[in-house]
C-alpha positions as CSV (number, residue, x, y, z in Angstrom):
1,M,0.4,0.3,0.4
2,N,1.1,3.0,-0.5
3,V,2.1,5.8,2.2
4,E,-1.2,7.9,2.1
5,T,-3.2,4.7,2.4
6,S,-1.5,3.7,5.3
7,L,-1.6,6.9,7.0
8,K,-6.2,7.1,5.8
9,L,-6.4,4.1,7.8
10,Y,-4.8,4.2,10.7
11,E,-6.9,7.5,11.5
12,L,-9.7,5.7,10.7
13,T,-8.2,2.9,12.9
14,Q,-7.6,5.5,15.3
15,E,-11.8,6.0,16.3
16,F,-11.8,2.6,17.4
17,I,-8.9,1.3,18.8
18,K,-7.7,3.7,21.4
19,N,-4.3,2.6,21.4
20,K,-1.5,4.8,18.6
21,N,0.3,1.0,19.3
22,K,-1.8,-1.3,18.5
23,A,-3.6,1.6,16.0
24,K,-0.1,0.9,14.1
25,E,-0.2,-3.5,14.9
26,F,-3.9,-3.4,13.5
27,V,-2.0,-1.5,10.6
28,T,0.8,-2.7,10.2
29,K,-0.5,-6.9,10.3
30,L,-4.2,-6.0,7.7
31,E,-0.9,-3.7,5.0
32,Q,1.3,-7.7,5.3
33,T,-2.7,-9.7,4.3
34,V,-3.3,-7.7,1.9
35,E,0.1,-7.6,-0.4
36,H,-0.2,-10.9,0.4
37,K,-3.5,-11.6,-1.1
38,F,-2.3,-9.1,-3.6
39,S,1.7,-11.4,-4.7
40,S,-0.8,-14.2,-4.1
41,K,-2.8,-12.9,-7.7
42,T,-0.9,-11.7,-10.0
43,K,1.2,-14.9,-11.1
44,L,-3.1,-15.7,-12.6
45,F,-2.5,-12.0,-15.4
46,S,-1.3,-12.3,-18.2
47,S,0.1,-9.9,-20.3
48,K,-0.7,-8.6,-23.8
49,E,2.5,-10.5,-24.5
50,D,1.2,-13.2,-22.7
51,I,-2.6,-13.7,-24.2
52,S,-0.3,-12.3,-27.9
53,N,1.6,-15.1,-27.7
54,L,-1.4,-17.9,-27.2
55,C,-3.4,-16.4,-29.9
56,A,0.2,-17.0,-32.7
57,E,0.4,-20.7,-31.6
58,L,-3.6,-20.9,-31.4
59,I,-3.3,-19.9,-35.2
60,K,-0.8,-22.4,-35.9
61,W,-2.2,-25.5,-34.8
62,M,-5.7,-24.6,-36.1
63,F,-3.5,-24.4,-39.1
64,V,-2.3,-27.8,-38.9
65,F,-5.4,-29.1,-37.6
66,W,-6.5,-28.1,-41.0
67,I,-4.2,-29.5,-42.5
68,G,-4.4,-33.0,-41.3
69,Q,-8.4,-33.4,-42.1
70,I,-8.1,-32.0,-45.6
71,L,-5.4,-34.8,-46.2
72,A,-7.6,-36.7,-44.3
73,L,-10.6,-36.1,-46.4
74,L,-7.9,-37.1,-49.2
75,A,-6.8,-40.1,-48.5
76,I,-10.8,-41.1,-47.9
77,V,-11.6,-40.1,-51.4
78,N,-9.0,-40.9,-53.0
79,F,-9.8,-44.9,-51.6
80,M,-13.1,-44.4,-51.8
81,L,-12.2,-43.5,-55.8
82,K,-10.5,-46.1,-56.4
């Protein structure tokens, strides 16, 4: 979290927790928890580069599949004509 958010959170916490040390400890633990949650979730995000690489791979395999299908169809037609 940035400093501004931490200060706002600390000020809000002081309304409910009068002891400054306890309020500061609470805010610190809350920030650590939030940072941990975000760091574990960032592994799930994809960048534009990842998506473009995936699209290129998908298009490549689509052409391989189509060529395989055409060859299989030609083999069946060739077998039927003989």
